N, C-alpha and C positions, 0 to 999 in steps of 0.2 A: 275099276281097274283090278286085274287079277292080283292076288297076294303072291309076293315073291317067296318062294321056298329056296331058291338058289340065286346068288348074285349074278349080275350081268357077266362079270368076270369071275369065273369059278376058281381058276388056278393059273399061276404063272410059274414056269419052270425053265431052267436052262436046258436047252436041247442036248441030248446025249452025244450028238454028232457035231456039236459046236466046236470050232477050233479056238481054243482059249489059251492065252499066254498069261499066266498068273503073275508074271513079273512086271506087267505094264497096266496102266489105267485103262479101263475101270476095274479090271479083274484083280488088281492088287489091293483094292479097297476091301476092308473086312466084311462088310455086309454083302458085297457082290461075290467075293471069294467063297463065302460059306452059304450062299443063298439056297442052293438045292431047288426047293420049290416053295411056293406060297399058296396056301389055300385060303380063299377069301370068304369071310362071313357074309351071309345074305344082307345084313344091315350095315355094318361098318367094320373096317379093318384098320387098326392103328399101327403105324410104324414108329417105334420108339428106340432111341439110342443116342449116344453122345454125338456132339458135333464132329463131322468128318467121318462118321461111321459108314456112310454110303446110302442113307435113306433116300435122299433126293435123287441120287444117281440111279437107284433102282426104280423109283417112281417115274423118272423121266424116261428110262428105257422102256418101261411098260407102256407109257403114254405114246411114245413114238411107234412102238410095235402095234398099237391100236390105231395108228393113223393120225395122231395129233402132232402139231409142231412142238419143238422143244421148249418154246417160250410161253406156251399156254394159249388158251382160247378154244374156239370151236375147231373142227377139222378144216374149216374154210379159212381160218386165220393163219396166214403164213408170213412170218417175219422172223428175222434173226439178227439180233444186235450183239450177241455174244459170239465167241469164237467158234469152236468146232462142236460137233455132235458126237457124244459118246457112242461107240459101236455096240454097246450092250444090247440094244434093241434087236440086232440081227441074231442074237443068241437065244432069245426067248421063244418058248412054245407056249401059246396062250390057249386056255380052254374057256369057252364062253358058255353062258347059260342059254336056255331056249328063248327067253324073252329079251328082246333088244330094247334099250332105253329109247324114249321119244326124243330126248335132248341129251347131248353129250358136251362136256366142257372139261378141259384140263386147266386147273387153276394152280399156279405157282405163286407163292408169296413173293419170291424174288422178282417176278416179272409182272406182277399185277399193275404196276405203274405203266409199263409198256403196253399191256393189253388195254388199259383204260385210255391211253393216248391214241392207240389204233382205233378204238371204237369212236373216239371224237373225230379223228381224221376222216374216217369213212362215213360218218353219220349213221352208223349201224343202229345205235340205240334210239336215235331221234325218231325213227319210224314207229317206235313203240311208245313214244312220249316219255322216255326216260332221260333225265338230265345227265350231264357229264358226270361220270363216276368220280372225277376229281373234286366235285363240289359236295360229295357226300363223305360221311365218316367211313372208315374201313368196314365196319360191321354193316352199315346201311348198304354199301356198295356190294357186299357179298350176298346179301339177301335178295337183291334185284337179280 
């Protein structure tokens, strides 16, 4: 496998032509209001901040802009148990690297239970000989 010198996602930035109202969610959230652009490291990028700062809102927006569902999973997993989708994804301009990943997955801690239940309902993991993720510890299920 070729060594990555650039991440799959190189940069996420708010489009200069995006129509944004900073008085309403999600653009009134501190991390979103001040985002400007994010340059991703080839290995890992950490989002750090206080509860309610907007880390998850930004990550969800990036995931939706990449084609994932808001609740996590692969791009083929589409379910929505929560209310609405934040409009932030429409405001992002994403810059991708030249090497596309073989597999993609958006994992949200808040929705892991729903993703695991969906995998059980569809029998998706059974075809690979993987037991229900609900029968494993959180760490074991993430490794699979």
